[in-house]
Biopython code that builds the backbone (N, CA, C, O; Angstrom):
import numpy as np
from Bio.PDB.StructureBuilder import StructureBuilder

atoms = [
    (1, "MET", "N", (103.691, 68.319, -3.501)),
    (1, "MET", "CA", (103.188, 67.988, -4.708)),
    (1, "MET", "C", (102.448, 66.506, -4.586)),
    (1, "MET", "O", (103.019, 65.506, -4.153)),
    (2, "ARG", "N", (101.208, 66.544, -5.001)),
    (2, "ARG", "CA", (100.502, 65.235, -4.838)),
    (2, "ARG", "C", (100.951, 64.121, -5.840)),
    (2, "ARG", "O", (101.098, 64.408, -7.028)),
    (3, "ARG", "N", (101.180, 62.807, -5.360)),
    (3, "ARG", "CA", (101.584, 61.901, -6.152)),
    (3, "ARG", "C", (100.414, 61.327, -7.086)),
    (3, "ARG", "O", (99.300, 61.111, -6.608)),
    (4, "LYS", "N", (100.695, 61.098, -8.383)),
    (4, "LYS", "CA", (99.740, 60.700, -9.203)),
    (4, "LYS", "C", (99.394, 59.380, -9.080)),
    (4, "LYS", "O", (100.306, 58.553, -9.046)),
    (5, "GLU", "N", (98.075, 58.965, -8.996)),
    (5, "GLU", "CA", (97.675, 57.553, -8.905)),
    (5, "GLU", "C", (97.857, 56.814, -10.086)),
    (5, "GLU", "O", (97.584, 57.329, -11.171)),
    (6, "ASN", "N", (98.356, 55.481, -9.989)),
    (6, "ASN", "CA", (98.837, 54.647, -11.078)),
    (6, "ASN", "C", (97.419, 54.312, -11.802)),
    (6, "ASN", "O", (96.560, 53.747, -11.125)),
    (7, "PRO", "N", (97.188, 54.596, -12.968)),
    (7, "PRO", "CA", (95.853, 54.289, -13.729)),
    (7, "PRO", "C", (95.857, 52.731, -13.969)),
    (7, "PRO", "O", (94.781, 52.212, -14.267)),
    (8, "THR", "N", (96.864, 52.030, -13.872)),
    (8, "THR", "CA", (96.815, 50.570, -14.265)),
    (8, "THR", "C", (96.600, 49.778, -13.036)),
    (8, "THR", "O", (96.283, 48.592, -13.125)),
    (9, "ARG", "N", (96.751, 50.349, -11.920)),
    (9, "ARG", "CA", (96.495, 49.720, -10.585)),
    (9, "ARG", "C", (97.102, 48.280, -10.569)),
    (9, "ARG", "O", (96.391, 47.334, -10.232)),
    (10, "CYS", "N", (98.315, 48.114, -10.904)),
    (10, "CYS", "CA", (98.916, 46.840, -10.988)),
    (10, "CYS", "C", (99.225, 46.276, -9.488)),
    (10, "CYS", "O", (99.608, 45.117, -9.327)),
    (11, "ASN", "N", (99.035, 47.161, -8.428)),
    (11, "ASN", "CA", (99.191, 46.680, -7.102)),
    (11, "ASN", "C", (98.010, 45.998, -6.476)),
    (11, "ASN", "O", (98.038, 45.415, -5.392)),
    (12, "ILE", "N", (96.917, 46.133, -7.303)),
    (12, "ILE", "CA", (95.714, 45.548, -6.628)),
    (12, "ILE", "C", (95.439, 44.106, -6.911)),
    (12, "ILE", "O", (95.391, 43.668, -8.060)),
    (13, "PHE", "N", (95.252, 43.341, -5.790)),
    (13, "PHE", "CA", (94.744, 41.936, -5.926)),
    (13, "PHE", "C", (93.337, 41.905, -5.406)),
    (13, "PHE", "O", (93.121, 42.343, -4.276)),
    (14, "SER", "N", (92.366, 41.424, -6.136)),
    (14, "SER", "CA", (90.958, 41.386, -5.796)),
    (14, "SER", "C", (90.836, 40.278, -4.827)),
    (14, "SER", "O", (90.742, 39.105, -5.190)),
    (15, "GLY", "N", (90.837, 40.684, -3.498)),
    (15, "GLY", "CA", (90.607, 39.641, -2.520)),
    (15, "GLY", "C", (89.057, 39.404, -2.292)),
    (15, "GLY", "O", (88.699, 38.630, -1.404)),
    (16, "ASP", "N", (88.170, 40.039, -3.057)),
    (16, "ASP", "CA", (86.890, 39.758, -3.034)),
    (16, "ASP", "C", (86.540, 38.566, -3.973)),
    (16, "ASP", "O", (85.498, 37.932, -3.804)),
    (17, "ASP", "N", (87.390, 38.281, -4.926)),
    (17, "ASP", "CA", (87.272, 37.316, -5.941)),
    (17, "ASP", "C", (87.551, 35.981, -5.339)),
    (17, "ASP", "O", (88.689, 35.706, -4.962)),
    (18, "ALA", "N", (86.546, 35.127, -5.232)),
    (18, "ALA", "CA", (86.685, 33.791, -4.627)),
    (18, "ALA", "C", (87.534, 32.943, -5.467)),
    (18, "ALA", "O", (88.337, 32.203, -4.899)),
    (19, "GLY", "N", (87.460, 32.953, -6.794)),
    (19, "GLY", "CA", (88.398, 32.226, -7.597)),
    (19, "GLY", "C", (89.913, 32.564, -7.399)),
    (19, "GLY", "O", (90.827, 31.741, -7.347)),
    (20, "ALA", "N", (90.020, 34.019, -7.289)),
    (20, "ALA", "CA", (91.424, 34.397, -7.232)),
    (20, "ALA", "C", (92.079, 33.925, -5.799)),
    (20, "ALA", "O", (93.266, 33.611, -5.710)),
    (21, "ARG", "N", (91.156, 33.912, -4.676)),
    (21, "ARG", "CA", (91.585, 33.474, -3.565)),
    (21, "ARG", "C", (91.795, 31.934, -3.650)),
    (21, "ARG", "O", (92.789, 31.487, -3.079)),
    (22, "GLY", "N", (91.077, 31.194, -4.213)),
    (22, "GLY", "CA", (91.426, 29.721, -4.413)),
    (22, "GLY", "C", (92.692, 29.514, -5.188)),
    (22, "GLY", "O", (93.468, 28.610, -4.880)),
    (23, "ASN", "N", (92.949, 30.443, -6.321)),
    (23, "ASN", "CA", (94.185, 30.224, -7.130)),
    (23, "ASN", "C", (95.439, 30.397, -6.153)),
    (23, "ASN", "O", (96.433, 29.673, -6.195)),
    (24, "LEU", "N", (95.252, 31.451, -5.277)),
    (24, "LEU", "CA", (96.214, 31.899, -4.395)),
    (24, "LEU", "C", (96.638, 30.675, -3.481)),
    (24, "LEU", "O", (97.801, 30.293, -3.344)),
    (25, "CYS", "N", (95.557, 30.134, -2.894)),
    (25, "CYS", "CA", (95.828, 29.083, -2.066)),
    (25, "CYS", "C", (96.443, 27.888, -2.775)),
    (25, "CYS", "O", (97.303, 27.269, -2.148)),
    (26, "ARG", "N", (96.114, 27.473, -4.013)),
    (26, "ARG", "CA", (96.752, 26.517, -4.702)),
    (26, "ARG", "C", (98.173, 26.860, -5.047)),
    (26, "ARG", "O", (99.050, 25.997, -5.008)),
    (27, "TRP", "N", (98.407, 28.063, -5.372)),
    (27, "TRP", "CA", (99.746, 28.633, -5.693)),
    (27, "TRP", "C", (100.676, 28.550, -4.776)),
    (27, "TRP", "O", (101.846, 28.273, -5.037)),
    (28, "LEU", "N", (100.172, 28.817, -3.466)),
    (28, "LEU", "CA", (101.191, 28.686, -2.265)),
    (28, "LEU", "C", (100.943, 27.478, -1.433)),
    (28, "LEU", "O", (101.519, 27.398, -0.348)),
    (29, "GLY", "N", (100.076, 26.448, -1.862)),
    (29, "GLY", "CA", (100.011, 25.226, -1.140)),
    (29, "GLY", "C", (99.360, 25.324, 0.285)),
    (29, "GLY", "O", (99.624, 24.547, 1.203)),
    (30, "LEU", "N", (98.415, 26.445, 0.366)),
    (30, "LEU", "CA", (97.621, 26.592, 1.607)),
    (30, "LEU", "C", (96.486, 25.685, 1.697)),
    (30, "LEU", "O", (95.830, 25.404, 0.694)),
    (31, "SER", "N", (96.219, 25.213, 2.852)),
    (31, "SER", "CA", (94.882, 24.539, 2.982)),
    (31, "SER", "C", (93.925, 25.330, 3.610)),
    (31, "SER", "O", (92.763, 24.947, 3.472)),
    (32, "GLU", "N", (94.137, 26.432, 4.328)),
    (32, "GLU", "CA", (93.150, 27.185, 4.923)),
    (32, "GLU", "C", (92.282, 27.986, 3.988)),
    (32, "GLU", "O", (92.742, 28.340, 2.902)),
    (33, "ARG", "N", (90.985, 28.309, 4.369)),
    (33, "ARG", "CA", (90.263, 29.372, 3.554)),
    (33, "ARG", "C", (90.772, 30.633, 3.851)),
    (33, "ARG", "O", (91.158, 31.021, 4.953)),
    (34, "LEU", "N", (90.745, 31.377, 2.588)),
    (34, "LEU", "CA", (91.372, 32.913, 2.939)),
    (34, "LEU", "C", (90.193, 33.787, 2.860)),
    (34, "LEU", "O", (89.266, 33.579, 2.078)),
    (35, "ASP", "N", (90.254, 34.907, 3.802)),
    (35, "ASP", "CA", (89.431, 35.951, 3.635)),
    (35, "ASP", "C", (90.244, 37.181, 3.201)),
    (35, "ASP", "O", (91.434, 37.047, 2.917)),
    (36, "ASN", "N", (89.621, 38.401, 3.142)),
    (36, "ASN", "CA", (90.391, 39.505, 2.644)),
    (36, "ASN", "C", (91.589, 39.879, 3.581)),
    (36, "ASN", "O", (92.648, 40.293, 3.109)),
    (37, "LYS", "N", (91.375, 39.712, 4.998)),
    (37, "LYS", "CA", (92.515, 39.860, 5.795)),
    (37, "LYS", "C", (93.699, 39.034, 5.642)),
    (37, "LYS", "O", (94.860, 39.443, 5.687)),
    (38, "ILE", "N", (93.304, 37.814, 5.454)),
    (38, "ILE", "CA", (94.459, 36.781, 5.293)),
    (38, "ILE", "C", (95.154, 37.096, 3.825)),
    (38, "ILE", "O", (96.374, 37.054, 3.666)),
    (39, "VAL", "N", (94.378, 37.362, 2.953)),
    (39, "VAL", "CA", (94.987, 37.576, 1.587)),
    (39, "VAL", "C", (95.912, 38.801, 1.663)),
    (39, "VAL", "O", (97.027, 38.755, 1.144)),
    (40, "ALA", "N", (95.489, 39.840, 2.269)),
    (40, "ALA", "CA", (96.366, 41.091, 2.561)),
    (40, "ALA", "C", (97.561, 40.604, 3.325)),
    (40, "ALA", "O", (98.646, 40.896, 2.823)),
    (41, "ARG", "N", (97.572, 39.930, 4.425)),
    (41, "ARG", "CA", (98.717, 39.375, 5.113)),
    (41, "ARG", "C", (99.567, 38.622, 4.282)),
    (41, "ARG", "O", (100.781, 38.826, 4.275)),
    (42, "VAL", "N", (99.001, 37.727, 3.546)),
    (42, "VAL", "CA", (99.943, 36.682, 2.649)),
    (42, "VAL", "C", (100.617, 37.522, 1.564)),
    (42, "VAL", "O", (101.797, 37.318, 1.281)),
    (43, "LEU", "N", (99.903, 38.449, 0.961)),
    (43, "LEU", "CA", (100.447, 39.256, -0.108)),
    (43, "LEU", "C", (101.179, 40.544, 0.235)),
    (43, "LEU", "O", (101.472, 41.355, -0.642)),
    (44, "LYS", "N", (101.482, 40.730, 1.563)),
    (44, "LYS", "CA", (102.074, 41.949, 2.077)),
    (44, "LYS", "C", (103.434, 42.142, 1.536)),
    (44, "LYS", "O", (103.836, 43.264, 1.228)),
    (45, "CYS", "N", (104.182, 41.033, 1.409)),
    (45, "CYS", "CA", (105.629, 41.114, 0.709)),
    (45, "CYS", "C", (105.590, 41.428, -0.704)),
    (45, "CYS", "O", (106.553, 41.985, -1.232)),
    (46, "TRP", "N", (104.552, 41.115, -1.357)),
    (46, "TRP", "CA", (104.214, 41.450, -2.832)),
    (46, "TRP", "C", (103.316, 42.568, -3.006)),
    (46, "TRP", "O", (102.689, 42.604, -4.065)),
    (47, "LYS", "N", (103.131, 43.530, -2.119)),
    (47, "LYS", "CA", (102.127, 44.469, -2.044)),
    (47, "LYS", "C", (102.107, 45.359, -3.370)),
    (47, "LYS", "O", (101.017, 45.830, -3.696)),
    (48, "HIS", "N", (103.130, 45.604, -4.090)),
    (48, "HIS", "CA", (103.243, 46.261, -5.200)),
    (48, "HIS", "C", (102.968, 45.531, -6.510)),
    (48, "HIS", "O", (102.780, 46.146, -7.560)),
    (49, "PHE", "N", (102.948, 44.171, -6.418)),
    (49, "PHE", "CA", (102.681, 43.419, -7.468)),
    (49, "PHE", "C", (101.234, 42.546, -7.483)),
    (49, "PHE", "O", (101.010, 41.709, -8.358)),
    (50, "GLY", "N", (100.447, 42.802, -6.583)),
    (50, "GLY", "CA", (99.131, 42.053, -6.440)),
    (50, "GLY", "C", (98.470, 41.996, -7.629)),
    (50, "GLY", "O", (98.009, 40.901, -7.952)),
    (51, "GLY", "N", (98.293, 43.099, -8.484)),
    (51, "GLY", "CA", (97.631, 43.070, -9.661)),
    (51, "GLY", "C", (98.195, 42.159, -10.811)),
    (51, "GLY", "O", (97.460, 41.652, -11.659)),
    (52, "PHE", "N", (99.467, 42.001, -10.776)),
    (52, "PHE", "CA", (100.272, 41.142, -11.639)),
    (52, "PHE", "C", (100.070, 39.776, -11.415)),
    (52, "PHE", "O", (99.931, 38.968, -12.333)),
    (53, "ILE", "N", (100.045, 39.440, -10.014)),
    (53, "ILE", "CA", (99.615, 37.991, -9.636)),
    (53, "ILE", "C", (98.257, 37.663, -10.028)),
    (53, "ILE", "O", (98.022, 36.567, -10.538)),
    (54, "TYR", "N", (97.318, 38.545, -9.825)),
    (54, "TYR", "CA", (95.855, 38.343, -10.204)),
    (54, "TYR", "C", (95.908, 38.265, -11.651)),
    (54, "TYR", "O", (95.229, 37.368, -12.151)),
    (55, "PHE", "N", (96.599, 39.047, -12.464)),
    (55, "PHE", "CA", (96.601, 38.869, -13.961)),
    (55, "PHE", "C", (97.212, 37.424, -14.358)),
    (55, "PHE", "O", (96.726, 36.763, -15.275)),
    (56, "HIS", "N", (98.214, 37.032, -13.665)),
    (56, "HIS", "CA", (98.830, 35.849, -13.968)),
    (56, "HIS", "C", (97.775, 34.708, -13.780)),
    (56, "HIS", "O", (97.576, 33.872, -14.661)),
    (57, "PHE", "N", (97.144, 34.718, -12.646)),
    (57, "PHE", "CA", (96.110, 33.740, -12.518)),
    (57, "PHE", "C", (95.175, 33.693, -13.489)),
    (57, "PHE", "O", (94.900, 32.603, -13.991)),
    (58, "LEU", "N", (94.594, 34.763, -13.871)),
    (58, "LEU", "CA", (93.656, 34.962, -15.021)),
    (58, "LEU", "C", (94.087, 34.292, -16.305)),
    (58, "LEU", "O", (93.452, 33.456, -16.949)),
    (59, "LEU", "N", (95.296, 34.811, -16.569)),
    (59, "LEU", "CA", (95.807, 34.310, -18.038)),
    (59, "LEU", "C", (96.069, 32.716, -17.843)),
    (59, "LEU", "O", (95.786, 31.954, -18.768)),
    (60, "ASN", "N", (96.572, 32.261, -16.718)),
    (60, "ASN", "CA", (96.784, 30.981, -16.644)),
    (60, "ASN", "C", (95.387, 30.101, -16.693)),
    (60, "ASN", "O", (95.302, 29.056, -17.339)),
    (61, "LYS", "N", (94.593, 30.513, -16.131)),
    (61, "LYS", "CA", (93.245, 29.965, -16.265)),
    (61, "LYS", "C", (92.639, 29.962, -17.581)),
    (61, "LYS", "O", (91.939, 29.009, -17.923)),
    (62, "ILE", "N", (92.853, 30.976, -18.371)),
    (62, "ILE", "CA", (92.376, 31.000, -19.751)),
    (62, "ILE", "C", (93.073, 30.151, -20.679)),
    (62, "ILE", "O", (92.446, 29.499, -21.515)),
    (63, "THR", "N", (94.349, 30.112, -20.589)),
    (63, "THR", "CA", (95.220, 29.413, -21.448)),
    (63, "THR", "C", (95.209, 27.895, -21.110)),
    (63, "THR", "O", (95.432, 27.118, -22.038)),
    (64, "THR", "N", (94.983, 27.427, -19.930)),
    (64, "THR", "CA", (94.989, 25.968, -19.527)),
    (64, "THR", "C", (93.628, 25.398, -19.463)),
    (64, "THR", "O", (93.490, 24.176, -19.417)),
    (65, "GLY", "N", (92.446, 26.326, -19.457)),
    (65, "GLY", "CA", (91.310, 25.773, -19.392)),
    (65, "GLY", "C", (90.643, 25.613, -20.794)),
    (65, "GLY", "O", (91.331, 25.679, -21.813)),
    (66, "ARG", "N", (89.366, 25.411, -20.834)),
    (66, "ARG", "CA", (88.558, 25.357, -22.127)),
    (66, "ARG", "C", (88.212, 26.824, -22.585)),
    (66, "ARG", "O", (87.382, 26.959, -23.484)),
    (67, "HIS", "N", (88.750, 27.831, -22.068)),
    (67, "HIS", "CA", (88.266, 29.199, -22.424)),
    (67, "HIS", "C", (88.937, 29.608, -23.663)),
    (67, "HIS", "O", (88.471, 30.527, -24.336)),
    (68, "TRP", "N", (90.086, 28.933, -24.033)),
    (68, "TRP", "CA", (90.898, 29.279, -25.195)),
    (68, "TRP", "C", (90.851, 28.318, -26.357)),
    (68, "TRP", "O", (91.044, 27.116, -26.177)),
    (69, "ARG", "N", (90.601, 28.822, -27.531)),
    (69, "ARG", "CA", (90.537, 27.882, -28.642)),
    (69, "ARG", "C", (91.718, 28.421, -29.603)),
    (69, "ARG", "O", (91.863, 29.618, -29.850)),
    (70, "ALA", "N", (92.523, 27.427, -30.103)),
    (70, "ALA", "CA", (93.611, 27.816, -31.000)),
    (70, "ALA", "C", (92.839, 28.021, -32.266)),
    (70, "ALA", "O", (91.866, 27.347, -32.603)),
    (71, "THR", "N", (93.452, 29.183, -33.048)),
    (71, "THR", "CA", (92.853, 29.692, -34.329)),
    (71, "THR", "C", (93.817, 29.482, -35.282)),
    (71, "THR", "O", (93.537, 29.949, -36.386)),
    (72, "HIS", "N", (95.042, 28.826, -35.166)),
    (72, "HIS", "CA", (95.832, 28.592, -36.170)),
    (72, "HIS", "C", (95.534, 27.559, -37.072)),
    (72, "HIS", "O", (95.296, 26.435, -36.630)),
    (73, "PRO", "N", (95.511, 27.827, -38.482)),
    (73, "PRO", "CA", (94.901, 26.898, -39.395)),
    (73, "PRO", "C", (95.450, 25.336, -39.327)),
    (73, "PRO", "O", (94.726, 24.393, -39.648)),
    (74, "ALA", "N", (96.569, 25.204, -38.954)),
    (74, "ALA", "CA", (97.036, 23.847, -38.770)),
    (74, "ALA", "C", (96.292, 23.092, -37.674)),
    (74, "ALA", "O", (96.153, 21.870, -37.727)),
    (75, "SER", "N", (95.851, 23.790, -36.748)),
    (75, "SER", "CA", (95.174, 23.222, -35.370)),
    (75, "SER", "C", (93.644, 23.081, -35.720)),
    (75, "SER", "O", (92.906, 22.538, -34.898)),
    (76, "ASP", "N", (93.151, 23.543, -36.891)),
    (76, "ASP", "CA", (91.696, 23.478, -37.220)),
    (76, "ASP", "C", (91.445, 22.234, -37.911)),
    (76, "ASP", "O", (91.781, 22.117, -39.089)),
    (77, "LYS", "N", (90.812, 21.173, -37.200)),
    (77, "LYS", "CA", (90.475, 19.865, -37.766)),
    (77, "LYS", "C", (89.084, 19.891, -38.491)),
    (77, "LYS", "O", (88.646, 18.854, -38.989)),
    (78, "SER", "N", (88.437, 20.989, -38.548)),
    (78, "SER", "CA", (86.978, 20.915, -39.106)),
    (78, "SER", "C", (87.071, 20.888, -40.639)),
    (78, "SER", "O", (86.066, 20.500, -41.235)),
    (79, "GLY", "N", (88.064, 21.221, -41.300)),
    (79, "GLY", "CA", (88.069, 21.301, -42.792)),
    (79, "GLY", "C", (88.898, 20.566, -43.414)),
    (79, "GLY", "O", (88.945, 20.593, -44.644)),
]
sb = StructureBuilder()
sb.init_structure("model")
sb.init_model(0)
sb.init_chain("A")
sb.init_seg("    ")
for serial, (resi, resn, name, xyz) in enumerate(atoms, 1):
    if name == "N":
        sb.init_residue(resn, " ", resi, " ")
    sb.init_atom(name, np.array(xyz, "f"), 0.0, 1.0, " ", f" {name:<3s}", serial, name[0])
structure = sb.get_structure()
């Protein structure tokens, strides 16, 4: 019986994404530049969770950067 592929692909870390590689460097405190081979080696022990790590970096960037604007009425100073 053939194994079904996971449709959410939570195991995939996008090593081609320069921003994701930079976030991985900062998260792990690495000073070297990462290429796809190094990313694969670094994430080998978390191979089933690469997509979750990538998603965490994405959400962290959105919520800590200027990409997110609070919409709660108490935080709206315009009115």
